[in-house]
Residue, then its C-alpha position, 0 to 999 in steps of 0.5 A: x500500500x503506498x504512503x497516504x499522508x497524515x490521517x488527520x489531514x485526511x479527516x480534515x479533507x472529509x470535513x471540508x466536503x461535509x460542510x459544503x455538501x448541502x443539497x448535493x448528490x450522493x457521495x461515492x463509497x469511500x476509497x480503500x485508502x481513505x477508509x483505512x486511514x479513518x479506521x486507524x484514526x478511530x483506533x487512535x493511530x496516526x501511523x501504521x507500519x510493517x517491518x519484515x526480516x531482510x533475507x540478506x541481513x539481520x535487520x528488520x526492514x520497513x516494507x509498508x506504511x499507512x498514515x503519516x510519514x514514518x520520518x515524522x516520528x523517527x521510525x527508521x528504515x531498518x532496525x537490527x534484530x539484535x538492537x534495543x529498539x521497540x521493533x526488535x524487542x517485540x520481534x524477539x520476545x514474540x509478544x505485544x509491546x505498548x509504550x506510552x510517552x514515559x516508557x518510550x523515553x526509556x529507549x532514548x536513555x538506553x541509546x536506542x534510535x531517537x523516536x519522537x517524544x510525546x507519542x504513544x507506540x504499539x508494536x505487535x509481532x506478526x506470527x503464523x504457524x510458529x514462524x516470525x514474519x515481522x511486526x506491526x508498528x502503530x503510532x498514536x499522535x497524542x500523549x495518551x496511551x492506547x486504551x484497552x479497547x484500542x489495544x485489542x482492536x489493533x492486536x486483532x488487526x495484527x493477526x489479520x496482517x499476519x494472515x495476509x502476510x502468510x498468504x504470500x506465495x513465496x514466503x516474502x511480504x506481499x504488497x499490499x498488506x495493511x489494506x487487505x488486512x482491514x478488509x479481511x477483518x470486515x471492519x467498515x468506517x463512516x463519517x457523518x455530518x449531523x447538520x446535513x444528514x450526509x454520511x460517507x460510508x465505505x463499501x464494507x459498511x454498505x455490504x453489512x447493511x445490504x445496500x449496493x454502492x450504486x443504490x446508496x444516495x449518501x443520506x443517513x436516512x437510507x441507512x436508518x431505514x434498514x434498522x429494526x424499529x426497536x433499535x432506532x432510538x439508540x441509533x438516533x443518539x448517534x445521528x443527533x449527538x449531544x453537545x457534551x464531550x466528544x467521548x466514545x460511544x458504543x452500541x449494538x443494533x439490528x438491521x434487516x437486510x433486503x433478503x429478510x435476514x436479520x443481522x446484529x451490527x456493532x457500532x463505535x463512534x466519537x464526535x469530532x468538534x468542528x474548528x472555525x467554520x467546520x461542521x461537527x462530525x461523527x467518526x465511527x467504525x462498524x462491523x458484525x457484532x462478533x468482530x469487535x470486543x463486547x462492551x462491559x454491559x452484561x446485556x450487551x455481552x449476552x447479545x454479542x454471544x447470541x449473535x456470535x453463536x448464531x454465526x458459529x456452524x462447527x464445534x471449532x467455531x463454537x469453541x472459539x466464541x466461548x474463549x472470546x466470550x469468557x477468558x478476556x472479559x472475565x480476566x480468566x487464565x484458562x478456558x476449556x471446552x469439552x463435548x460429552x460423548x458417552x462416558x468420555x470428555x472430548x476436549x474441543x479447545x484449550x486456551x492457552x493451548x500449550x500443554x505446560x499451562x495445564x495439569x500433569x494429568x491432562x498432559x498424560x492424555x495428550x495423544x492428539x491435538x487435545x487430551x481426553x479423559x473418562x468422566x469417572x476419573x474426574x469426580x467433580x465434573x461427574x457430579x456437576x454433569x449428573x446434577x446439571x448445575x453450575x459449580x463454583x470453587x473459590x481459591x484453595x478449594x480441595x479438588x482432584x489432581x485432574x482439576x487442581x491446576x486448572x483454577x487455583x485462584x477459582x474454578x467455574x464448572x459449567x455443564x452445557x445443557x441442551x434439550x434436557x441432556x448435557x452436551x458438554x462442560x466448560x471450565x473457567x479457571x483463575x490463577x489469582x484469588x477470584x470472587x464470583x459476584x452475583x452479576x458474574x454468576x448470572x452471566x456464566x449461567x446464561x452463557x452455559x445455556x446458550x453454548x450448550x444449544x450451540x454445541x448441540x447444533x454444531x455437533x449435528x452440523x459436523x456429523x452431517x458435513x462428515x457424512x456429506x463429504x464421505x458421500x461426495x468422495x465416494x461418488x468422485x474418482x479416487x485417483x486419475x489414471x496415468x495417461x500416455x502423452x499427458x498429465x491430468x489433475x483435478x480438484x473438487x471443493x464443496x460449497x461452504x454454505x448449506x449441505x456440503x454435497x453437490x452435483x459437480x463431477x468430473x472423470x478421466x476415462x482411459x480408452x483403448x489405443x491411446x485415447x482418453x475421454x475427459x468429462x465434467x458436469x454439474x447437476x442442478x441443486x445442492x442436496x443428497x438427491x443431486x449427488x445421487x443423480x451426479x453419481x448415476x450420470x458419471x457412471x452412465x457416461x463412463x459406461x457409454x464411453x468405454x463401450x467405444x461410442x463417439x462423443x456425441x453418442x455418449x452424451x446423447x445416450x446420457x441425456x436419454x437416460x436422465x430424461x427416463x429417470x423422471x427427475x425434476x433435476x437437469x444436468x450440464x456436461x462437457x465431454x471431450x475425447x482426445x487422441x493422445x497420439x495425434x492431438x486431435x480432440x472432439x468436444x461435445x457440450x450440453x449446456x455447460x461452460x466452454x472449456x479453456x485452452x492455454x497455448x504453449x506461448x501462454x495465451x488463453x482462449x475459450x474453445x469455441x464448442x458448439x453447444x446443445x441443451x442441458x441433459x434431461x430437458x428433451x429426449x431427442x436433443x442433438x449434440x453436435x461435435x466440434x473438432x479441435x487440434x491441440x499442439x503439444x504443451x497445450x493445457x485444457x481446462x474444464x470448470x463448473x460455474x461455482x468457480x466463475x460465477x456467484x452473486x457478486x461475480x458476473x460470469x464473463x468477469x469470472x471467466x476472464x479472471x480464470x483465463x488470467x489465472x490459467x495464463x499466469x500459472x506454471x504449467x510444469x505441475x498441473x496439480x499446482x496449476x489447479x491450486x493456483x487457478x482456485x486461489x483463495x476460495x473464500x466463502x463459496x456459494x456453490x461447489x467447484x470442480x476443476x479438471x486440467x489436462x496438459x497434452x504433451x504428445x507421445x514421445x514414441x508413437x506406436x507403429x500400426x498396421x491394419x487389414x480388413x478380412x474378406x469372408x473367403x475360404x482362405x481368409x485366415x491364410x491371407x490374414x496370416x500372410x499380412x501378419x508375417x509381412x508386417x512382422x518382417x518389416x518390423x524386424x520382430x520375426x523371432x515372435x512370428x510363430x506366436x503372433x501368427x497362432x494368435x491371429x489364426x485363432x482370433x480371426x477364425x473365431x470372428x469368422x465362425x461365430x459372427x456376421x459382418x466385417x472383421x478387421x485385424x489391427x497390429x500395433x507395435x509399442x515398446x516390447x509388445x505386439x498387440x493383436x486386435x480383431x474387431x467384429x460386429x457382434x457385441x457378445x464377448x467370447x467365452x472360454x469353454x468350461x470343459x474340453x475333452x479329447x473328442x471335442x472338435x473345437x473350443x481350444x482357440x481361446x485357451x491357446x490365446x490365453x496360454x501364448x499371450x502376456x495378457x488378453x481381453x475383450x472390449x466393446x466398441x461402437x459397432x461390436x467388440x474387439x478381442x485383443x492379445x499382447x505378446x512380448x517381443x525382443x527389443x528392436x530398432x524403432x527406426x527400422x520398424x517405423x520405416x515399414x508399412x503402417x497400414x494395409x486396407x482391403x483383403x487383397x490390396 
């Protein structure tokens, strides 16, 4: 993020706009830089800066700032990690450092670099997965220390910066950091001019309320119209502030979004007194109720907890909310939450998470992420769970060893009740003597009831999602086949809203003779029914493809099958058959998105494939084929609409972004290429399927020869002569006797037991000769069960099986193909390829 000048200067500019905006049109949403400066100014910070370790030295290097110029406060461009500076100290210690003017002066006396006097400084280390990424420095341009709430907000801001930092692809600091971190926190800002009723709100505020930026007219009445009527009086105290001191105000209120959804929002604001002719303004921030720290008022705490638990969907989410609601607000040193499963307690969260912070008895059971223990080994918990009542133990209470170290200064045991049974237990412990006042007892009781219900819902949700995930995985390919002349990679991501099972599917089908079929599809809806139809369609397409039908026939038959199911669901599909030897591809599209192609030079395009109706609409629908030639190095990408379209993303824009990601990705590893195309998935509204194929071309092409057998009395003799000539030209005459015997038996069977055309194909690949005899009968050959000495036939397939390294039968579009592979000695490929490749017609 570039440097933006002083935060106060930015606010002055906004005040000038507000004073002269009477009767004007609506202001646009605040740009990202203005919104960032307003939020930092609200938190008491005039400057925010990020320092990151320099890979070439032992220094912390300034990589990004927002707000005032760093030189104004004496912030250095570099700070040695071993030096005595606030940045180096916090980076080495791994904990936040908050310095008022007096404490900051001690660094000057200790010989540190001269920082500006009379300001407050906060330094928060940036850590992720045990790695030290750098530190966030904030400077307050006043003589007052950062308050407790400001510190909490800025520490969460540092966590968000670390998350953005961690997302850097190469481990270095991405740019920008500060702006995207605020967007990740989903904290919006606004500037209100009460005299005019105009308000400048950024995009986050408008999104929280549910107003499209183009529909916002810049009037505070437009925002108030979305407020639940019962909460409107509290908001009016912000719109019409009193003329008293410009103290900070906080409140929580409800809004009703255009979809009918009711949402709790949290607002913090303060009045900025006008100077000279400047009008009075209200500067504030807004977020979802669970994103800011709850107020000290007990009712607000319960409101916050209710809203936060309503957003928590998994057991882990509930656990994190419990920690946020109890540990810091109550000044507790430990919080533990555990589910009751039969006669054992399964811990879902411990805070702090380090084993050394918990009793020795807990560490002995620490076999996974969290420990677990039988209830009967903890009598205190067993009693509380049986009675279903909260238990409070003051300092120095006698407890069993398993609980003695949890709360030496005080321990609260909260049974979590839900639907007349105990869902779990929550432990809150203090190290210093703690007195349980009546208000706190009431808060703990109310918290236990809310958490119990949420924990039960979350457990059911986790079980449903686990079942849905298992169902989805069972319906998709477990692995993709290895392909001659190419590499395939696929990804499937379930939707993050609702049931995580959908109708997207993909498949890679290895066909005979170096051909492969790729298919991707999407069944309408997100339900077990959609997943069931998806599994049936995938199986049907695979079956029709393996039978040897051309692409248009495969899709047409799948369409008729879905129509015959008499379901209300339809499906889209894109099917491609690719000749890995020649690079020729035949596409068929049934209402699906066009595939994308990345050419060897890095350019991309949508493959112009003629389309047909979605499957399941019309039984007689036609599905034309489109032929495309692929050059070696081409990457073919097939996607479902969940990747390129959502409520906030138009299809054309989504396809453009996907093409850009496909062009920028490294094609040397299709798996990583797929991950790069998916990118940061965020909160997906739809499931996503992605199928990639990098076509490399076959390094060594098989040598082929073919013969159409005429139905003559000496047809087998001519087939043997053709085979002998071909083997001599390939210089594999050493295996001629075996190959000629196999050809004789297979051609004889085809002539005797079938009607119509018969064809012999010989293929030389590596150390094998493949003999394939194709006829017009779909019936597979069957080996005789018993062959005695008096039988006049039935030994042919037994001879083929005995002489072949492998053999089998596969269906083809007009019948079947019986094949046999015979191992031959290594040969000179150049001489073999110099021979005739095909002969057509019986005596040509």
